[in-house]
N, C-alpha and C positions, 0 to 999 in steps of 0.2 A: 312367282313368275312366272311360267316357261321359255324358254329359249324364241328369238328370232332370228329368220334365216336373215340375213344382208341383205337378198333383193326383197322379201317382207317390210327391213324394217325401216328405209329410204320412204317408200310415199307415204304408210304409217305415220314416221315422224313431220315430213313433210306437213303434215295433212293433221297435229298436231301443235307444231310449231305454230302454227296459223290458230290457233282457237286460243293459247296461249298468249299468241303476243299480241295479239286481241284483249284480250281478259284483262292486261295489262295498261292499254293505251285508254279501253274506255270502261273501263273499271280501278285499276292502280294513281294513272294518271291526275284523273282528274278533281281527285278525293286534294291533290295540294295545289294546286288552281281555285278549288273552293273552301270546303270546309278546315283546311290543314292552313290556309295562310289569314296568315296575321296583314288584314290590308292599312290598319294604322302602323307597324314598325316595318311594312313590305318586306316581312321577313316569312316563312316556312315553322310554325310552332313544332315545336321537338317534337310532339306524339301525337294520335289520332286512338281511340278508345272504341271496341267494338259497334258503338253508336253514331260513329265517325266525329265524331265530339272532341275537340282540343281536351286534351290532360291539362290542371294547371300549369301553368307555366312558372317554371324557378328562372330559367336562364333559354337563353343560344347562347345556341353557337359555334363560331364560325368552320369550322369543319363540316355544320349540316348546310350552310347556308351554301358552300362553295362544292358541297354534291349534288345538295340540287341547282343550281349552277350548268354543274356538269349533262346532269339528265334533263333541262330544260334545251341544251345548244343540241344534246345527242336529241331531238324533239324536232330542229329548227324546221320544218321543211311537211312535217307529219305529220302532226295536231297544232292546227290551230288555235294562234294566240302563243308557242313557245319562244318564237325570238324575240317577244315582248316580255315575257317573265323573266327569261336570260337578261334582256339589258333591264332590267330592274332587281334583278338579284347582285348582279356584278357592280352598281350602283351600289346596293343594301350592304355587302359584304367593305367598299372603302367606306362608307360613310358612316357604321353602325363599328366596324373592326377595327382599322385602321388605327395603329400609333399612330400620333402627329410629331412629339416630342421624341419617345425610340427608334422609332420606325419601326418595320412588319408589323403582323398583327393578332391582339389580344383571345385565350383562349373564347374567353365569354362575355354577354353583360347578361344583367339584368330582364324580368323584365318590364321595367323602364324604360328598358335602353339604356342606365348606364354599366359601366368596365363594368364588371364580376370578378372572374376569374383571372389578374390581366397578366398572368405567364404566359411566355413566347413556347407553344409548344412544336417540333418542326411534322407533329400528325398533320398541324392546321393549317404550314406551311407548306406539302405536301401538298397537300389535297387543294389551296389554292393555283398552285404549276400544273395539276391539272387539270383543275374545273377552266384555266384561263387557257390553257395552249389549246383545249377543243374550241371554245368560245370563237378564239382567234383564226382558229381551221373555221368557224362558219362565218365571222361577221367582216375578219380580215381590218380592223380597225386601231387605229394609231393607242386610243388609251390602252384598251385592252393588254398589246404589245408594252408597252410602258408598262401598265403594273406586274404583267409577266413577265420582267426580265427583272424590274424590282426586286421582287418573293426570288428570283436567284440567284440575286447576288447575295440578299439578307442572307439565306439557306447555306450561303458558298460563306461568305465573312466572316458569319457569328456561328451560325450549329455546327459550322466543320472542324473535323478531329484532324488522327492522326488517321493513317491505314487507308483512306476513302472515306470514313465513314465522321457519322456526325453527333453529336449529341442530340439527346427525346427532350429534352425538356430546361429553359432556362429561367431565371427572374425578368418581371417585365422590360429592365434596365439591359438586361444581356449577362446579369450575373452567371455564373457557374453556380447548380442548385446542385451538383455530382447525382445525376441521373445518368451518364454515360447512355451507350448506344443502344438499343433496341430494337427486334426484328421488326416491329408492326411499321413503324414509321419511317424504316428502312424501305421496307417491300415497299410502301406508296409513295416515296421517294424516288424509288425506281420506276417505277408505274407512271410519276410526273415526269423524271428522266424520256422514257418512251413513251408520251405525249408529245411533251416539244419536241422533239427528233422524227414527230409523226405529218409537224407543220411548219419543217423548218428544218435547214442546215448551221448547227450549230457545236463547232470542235468543243467548247468549251463544256456543255452539255456528255456530248456521250465520250470523251475521258473520264466525264465525274461520275457516269456511270459505271465506262467499265469496270476504276476505281476500288466503286463503290462496288460494286457483282465479286472481284477482288476480297475485298477488307471482310465480305459476308462470307467468304468460304472461309476461311480461313479464323474468323472470331467465331460465328457460328455454325458451322454443318460439325454435327457427331460423326469422330472418326470411326467409329468400331458400326455405326449403321445408315450413317449418312443421311441425317436426316437435320433438318433445322431447325436450330431450337430458338425461343422465345429470346431468353436472355445471353450474353456472351460464356460462354465456354467455361467452366469453374464456379458459374452464377452458382450457387445454395436456392436450393426447392425448383432448378431447373423444369421448362417443360416443349414439350408441343404440340401443334396444333393443326392437328388435319387438314382442316378448310385454309390456313397458312402454306399449307405444303403445297395443296395445289394452285394455291393464286397464285404460289410463284414458281411454279412448273407449267403457268399457262406463258406468266410473264413471259419467262425465258425461254422455252419452249419457239412461242410466236414471232422471237423479232435472230433475225438474220445476224442482228452484231451480237446479242446473246451465245447466239444458240453454239453449241459446241466446247462454253467455257467452260472451266474446273467447276462452277458454281451447278450449271446447267447440268454438268455432268453426273453430282451429286445428287439433285431430285429428278434429273430422270432415274437414275438406277433407283432410290427409292422409295418411286412410286406402288412398285408392288408389297412392299413391306406396308407402306402408309396406307393402302386398303383395305390391308389385312389386320393393321392395328384400330384403324380408325374406322372401318363403317361398320354398325349395328346389320346382324344379319337376323330374320332373310329380305327385311327394306332397306339396307341399303344407303340406310344415315346416315351422315355423316357427325361421332361422334367431338365434342368440344375439345379436352383435353387431357392429353395421356404423358404418363411421367416417358422418358430415356427409355426403360424398357419395357412400353409398349401395356401398363399399368391403367387404368384410366383410372384422372385425379377429377373429374367433371363429362359426364357424359349424356350433357344435355343436346339436342339436335337440333340445330341454328338454321334459319330462312338460307342463310347467309353464305353459311361450307354448303350445304347441297345447292348452290348453283353454284358455286367454285369447282365444285366437285364437278356437274354438270360441263360447265365449260373447258375445264382440263381435259373433257373425255373426249371434246368435239377435233383434239392434237394426238390423239393419241393413236395409233396405226388400226386399220381393221376396227372402228370402233361404230359405226353403229348401231347395232345392238344395243350396246351399252348405253351410248346415245341417247336412246329414245324406252330405257329400262327410267333412266335418271331423269328425261325429263318428265317420266309418268309419275315418276316416284313424288318429283318440287308438282307438279301441279295435283295429286289426289290427297296430300299430305300437307302439302304446308300454304297452298291454291284456294278462294272461296268463294262466293258469291257478293261477299262487302270487302274483299280486299285480300291480307294474309294471313298469315299465323307467322307470329317470330321464332316462337319455339316452342319445341315439348319436351317432354321429361327423359329420362334413359325407360320410359316403358309404352311411351310413345304417349302419350296424354297430351294436349296441349298444354301449357303452362304460360303462356303468356296471350294474352289480346292485347294489348295496346301494340301498332303499327309506329314505328319510328319513321322520321322524314330520311332517316339514315338510310334506308333499305333500300328504298327504286335503285339503288347507286348501283347496286349488285345487282338486281335485276335485270339491270338494265347494260351493262359490263355480257353478265352471261346472255344474253339474247341480244345482243352485237355478236358473239362470239359461236354461235346460233346460226345465225344468218349469214354469216362469212363464208359457217362447215356447207350450208344446204349449198349457199352460191357454185 
């Protein structure tokens, strides 16, 4: 693709973003207001097929409900019915997934609405914090604040371990499973903490966020390359994911509190290497997994990683041309008239035709970053 000067890139980028955002609001969001919505359970189906039919449900996850709660919270005032749908999703999160005996939230329920996987995972609870913070910022309702506070309390008193980090998975009754800390749920917990601080002053959350980032730097940053690994240093068969590296970069760079931290410095310095190792050329597609020396473990190209790379580029200096190229790549390689392609294989061929209910969260956060960039 030819290089584009800065002066030419910005108007073209603005016009393309308007088309992509219209596709999101006119094509993707209605999928989850219509065919992707199980009215009997008041929950989104886990995924739709290429013909917009729900895949036979095997489960419903609290995390998927929370991501859709964020999605419709973010659209309040922009999409008709978004406020009503957000309210229903908030109620469903409590009705279906709340553990009234032990506290916290179950991982999943079965197709009939009965508890299925009753373990407690940090990933789910992080997304409950993230979604409820955004929803409370829009509606300012006391029940939402109460659930948000409860989720923060559960994370503090049940999941927390040493060094500012947290267990990834616990039993239903909070007994340890030996999972230890893992990168991905910790990243989304940082994202949740940032969402809280965006809507209210909260000194304990701020302290927890700073401690979390310090612990991540000590336990997860590969000293040789500055890459952020998926498991703690020293773990067998460790790897890194460029999509997560870009996602962390955006969270750290966009926060005045975290910008300049040791973790931010490492992720910032590793950005160019992440592009060098993690992008397929000339397409710019983001590879899924690499080992610490940059060898491919999984070259699958996923829409969420492409969206996170695009969002990260909005915070890079002098990046107008690169942002335009990557928005063009996202539109041309992953978006289509009926929705989106979730994955392409290492050859670039479409490898998944289903559309998960969790993916619009990534597109929504990416487009929010683009909107801020163009604003």
